[in-house]
C-alpha angles and dihedrals in degrees: 000000000000120000105239093210098053103020091228128123093218145352094263091059090050093050092047091051091047091052091049091049093049101036094116092052091046091051091052091050090050092051092047093049090048090052091048091049091050089051092050092049091051091046091053090051091051092047090051092047092050090051091052092047091050090051091048092051092047093049090050094049096247109154135210090264108052102182142319116262110188107310094331128091116217108225130190 
């Protein structure tokens, strides 16, 4: 029996048609979320690396101000 309001036989048919009609938008969302996930993974790697570098410098007694070079101070 066909629903007179939607014109569909069942909910599955309605969902399938909606997905077909919006496939381009869904593909764009998928690509964007994949890009954002890749960015977050790389950011986590960088954060972890910066923490390790800070610990290395601290263990080896390297301070915030490394040395003076001319009139500039090199800072970490």
